C-alpha positions in Angstrom: 84.5 124.9 44.8 88.1 126.1 44.9 90.8 126.0 47.6 90.8 129.8 47.6 87.1 129.9 48.4 87.7 127.7 51.4 90.5 130.1 52.5 88.0 132.9 52.2 85.6 131.2 54.5 88.3 130.6 57.1 89.4 134.3 56.9 85.8 135.5 57.5 85.5 133.3 60.6 88.9 134.5 62.0 88.1 138.1 61.4 84.5 137.9 62.6 83.1 139.9 59.7 83.1 139.9 55.9 84.3 143.6 55.6 87.3 143.0 57.9 88.2 139.8 56.0 88.0 141.6 52.7 90.4 144.3 53.9 92.9 141.6 55.1 92.6 139.6 51.8 92.9 142.8 49.7 89.7 142.1 47.8 86.4 143.9 47.6 83.6 143.1 50.0 81.2 142.2 47.1 83.7 139.8 45.6 84.1 138.0 49.0 80.4 137.9 49.5 79.9 136.4 46.1 82.5 133.7 46.8 80.6 132.7 49.9 77.3 132.7 48.0 78.7 130.5 45.3 79.8 127.9 47.8 76.4 128.0 49.6 74.6 127.5 46.3 76.9 124.7 45.2 76.4 122.7 48.4 72.9 123.8 49.1 73.7 125.1 52.6 73.8 128.4 54.4 77.2 128.9 56.0 76.7 132.3 57.7 73.6 134.0 59.2 73.8 137.8 58.8 72.3 140.3 61.2 72.9 144.0 62.1 75.3 142.8 64.8 77.5 141.0 62.2 77.7 137.4 61.1 77.7 134.0 62.8 78.1 130.4 61.6 75.0 128.3 61.2 75.0 124.7 62.4 75.6 123.7 58.8 78.4 126.3 58.6 80.1 124.9 61.7 80.2 121.4 60.2 81.4 122.8 56.8 84.1 124.8 58.6 85.5 121.6 60.2 85.9 120.0 56.8 87.2 123.2 55.2 90.0 123.5 57.7 91.1 120.0 57.1 91.2 120.5 53.4 93.2 123.8 53.6 95.6 122.3 56.2 96.3 119.2 54.0 96.8 121.4 50.9 99.3 123.5 52.8 101.2 120.4 53.9 101.4 119.3 50.3 102.7 122.7 49.2 105.3 122.7 51.9 106.4 119.2 50.9 106.5 119.5 47.2 106.7 123.3 46.4 108.9 124.3 49.3 106.5 127.0 50.3 106.8 128.7 53.7 104.2 127.5 56.3 101.2 129.9 56.5 100.8 132.1 59.6 99.8 130.0 62.6 96.4 130.9 63.9 95.0 130.5 67.4 92.2 132.3 69.3 91.4 132.0 73.0 88.4 133.6 74.9 88.6 133.7 78.7 87.2 135.2 81.8 89.6 137.6 83.5 92.3 135.2 84.7 96.0 136.0 85.0 96.9 132.3 84.6 95.2 132.3 81.2 97.4 135.2 80.1 100.5 133.4 81.6 99.8 130.3 79.5 99.3 132.5 76.4 102.6 134.2 77.0 104.3 130.8 77.3 102.6 129.7 74.1 103.9 132.7 72.2 107.4 132.1 73.4 107.4 128.6 71.9 106.6 130.0 68.4 110.0 131.6 68.1 110.3 133.8 65.0 107.6 132.0 63.0 104.8 134.0 61.6 101.6 133.8 63.6 98.3 135.6 64.2 96.9 134.8 67.7 94.1 136.4 69.6 93.5 136.4 73.4 90.1 137.9 74.4 89.4 138.6 78.0 85.6 139.0 77.8 82.2 138.3 79.3 80.9 134.9 80.1 78.2 134.8 77.5 80.6 136.0 74.8 83.1 133.3 75.6 80.4 130.7 75.0 79.3 132.4 71.8 82.9 132.7 70.6 83.5 128.9 71.0 80.0 128.1 69.7 80.7 130.1 66.5 84.3 128.9 66.3 85.6 132.4 66.6 87.7 130.9 69.4 89.0 127.4 69.8 89.0 127.5 73.5 87.0 129.3 76.2 88.0 129.5 79.9 85.4 129.9 82.6 84.3 128.3 85.9 81.4 126.3 87.2 80.0 126.5 90.8 77.1 124.9 92.6 75.1 128.0 91.8 75.7 128.4 88.1 76.4 124.8 87.1 72.9 123.8 85.9 72.4 126.9 83.8 75.9 127.0 82.2 76.0 123.2 81.6 72.6 123.3 79.9 73.8 126.2 77.7 77.0 124.3 76.8 75.0 121.1 76.0 72.5 123.0 73.8 75.4 124.4 71.8 77.4 121.2 71.4 80.2 122.5 73.6 82.2 120.4 76.1 83.6 121.5 79.5 87.0 120.2 80.4 87.8 120.6 84.1 91.3 121.9 84.9 91.3 122.4 88.7 89.2 123.2 91.7 89.9 126.5 93.3 89.1 127.6 96.8 87.7 131.2 96.5 90.0 134.0 97.5 89.8 137.8 97.6 92.4 139.8 95.8 93.4 142.9 97.8 96.2 145.4 98.0 99.2 144.4 100.1 98.5 147.7 101.9 94.9 146.9 102.6 94.0 147.0 106.3 93.1 143.3 106.2 96.1 142.2 104.2 97.8 140.4 107.0 94.8 138.0 107.6 95.0 134.4 106.4 91.3 134.1 106.0 88.4 136.6 105.7 84.7 136.4 106.0 82.4 138.4 103.7 81.0 140.5 106.5 84.5 141.8 107.3 84.7 143.2 103.8 81.4 145.1 103.8 83.0 148.6 104.4 85.2 148.2 101.3 84.1 148.4 97.7 83.5 145.1 95.9 84.9 145.1 92.3 83.1 142.9 89.8 83.3 142.5 86.0 80.2 143.7 84.3 78.4 141.3 81.9 76.6 143.7 79.6 73.2 142.7 78.4 73.6 139.2 79.7 74.1 140.5 83.3 72.6 137.4 84.9 73.7 136.2 88.3 74.6 132.9 86.5 77.1 134.6 84.2 78.9 136.5 86.9 82.7 135.9 87.1 82.6 136.1 90.9 80.9 133.6 93.2 78.3 134.9 95.7 76.9 137.0 92.9 73.4 137.1 94.5 74.8 138.7 97.7 73.8 142.3 98.5 76.9 144.5 98.6 76.9 147.9 100.3 79.6 149.2 97.9 79.9 147.8 94.4 81.8 148.9 91.3 81.4 147.3 87.9 84.4 147.3 85.5 85.1 145.9 82.1 88.8 145.1 82.2 91.3 143.6 84.6 93.8 146.6 84.5 91.0 149.0 85.7 89.9 146.5 88.3 93.4 146.2 89.9 94.0 149.9 89.8 90.8 150.5 91.7 91.6 147.6 94.0 94.8 149.3 95.0 93.6 152.9 95.0 90.3 152.4 96.9 91.3 149.4 99.1 88.7 147.4 97.2 88.5 143.7 96.7 87.4 141.2 94.1 86.6 137.5 94.5 88.5 135.1 92.3 90.4 131.8 92.1 93.4 132.9 94.1 95.8 132.1 91.2 97.8 135.3 90.7 101.1 136.0 88.9 103.0 138.3 91.3 105.5 139.1 88.6 102.8 140.8 86.5 101.6 143.0 89.4 104.9 143.7 91.1 103.8 142.2 94.4 101.2 144.9 95.0 98.3 142.5 95.2 97.8 139.4 97.3 95.2 136.7 97.5 93.6 136.0 100.9 91.4 132.9 101.4 87.7 133.6 101.6 85.7 131.7 104.2 82.9 130.0 102.2 81.6 126.5 101.4 81.6 127.2 97.7 84.2 126.0 95.3 85.1 127.1 91.7 85.6 124.4 89.2 87.8 126.1 86.6 88.1 124.6 83.1 88.0 125.2 79.4 85.3 124.6 76.8 85.7 123.4 73.2 83.3 122.9 70.3 82.5 119.2 69.8 82.0 119.6 66.1 85.7 120.2 65.5 89.1 119.3 66.9 91.7 121.6 68.4 94.5 122.8 66.2 98.1 122.1 67.1 98.4 125.5 68.7 95.2 125.0 70.6 96.5 121.7 72.0 99.8 123.4 72.9 97.9 126.2 74.7 96.1 123.6 76.8 99.4 122.1 77.8 100.8 125.5 78.8 97.6 126.2 80.7 98.1 122.9 82.7 101.7 123.7 83.4 100.9 127.2 84.8 98.1 125.7 87.0 100.4 123.0 88.3 103.2 125.5 89.1 100.7 127.4 91.1 100.2 124.4 93.4 96.8 123.2 92.1 96.0 119.5 91.4 95.0 119.0 87.8 91.8 117.2 87.2 91.6 114.5 84.4 
């Protein structure tokens, strides 16, 4: 085993595929595949499972990756200390449901990096993919919510994959609507009052279970419903069609120019918003710093942080 082979493994995980990693490493795909095979044969393990959809870490691979990262990081520290080498590019990857506060925290994180080299990823994606990203260590952190409705299903899924949920804050559900919406001046709304307006929800693809919905009250029957895949489209439709979406109520007005406002939704349900991590590895320094920024953003929004 060589240090370079370990770096190859890390590159494959960060890229999500052998072909993309080979491009970034400027080596041929067969050479990279052979390097992985040599390590697997030397240690008698299977690091990646390959399928038509791509690659994923096996349980053995997840454990191996944790050790590989430690070795590579320690080697880089020695090189910086004794060979005066520049630090390698900082890496960090976050997967999240469509939350503006998650983006705010990411922006704050980037600003702390100054002019140093880095390669960071922020994925606003579907609930099941967030869990899979953290499970396969494609992302260090995943941000999602638990409710009375989805708690048992999501918690079991996390437990089965050795993932841990860290609560951040409890949110009272709000609806996001345009400031020009006919109901924009109300302090609280009931669901029945919104029936004549289109409800905008994030589609969940092949895992379109009620339990994976990003919005509470997912089992309710809506007269008008539009499924979207990204936050920009959702807010454009929200403004253009007098639509609404159900969320946490934490909204960065600077991003949306004051065109959207949160209005409290009358319901007994709460949203416990938090982040998940893989228990088989520890957060990088950047991962830890992102969590700190996340907490700062939430606290500034007036929410009480949970321990």
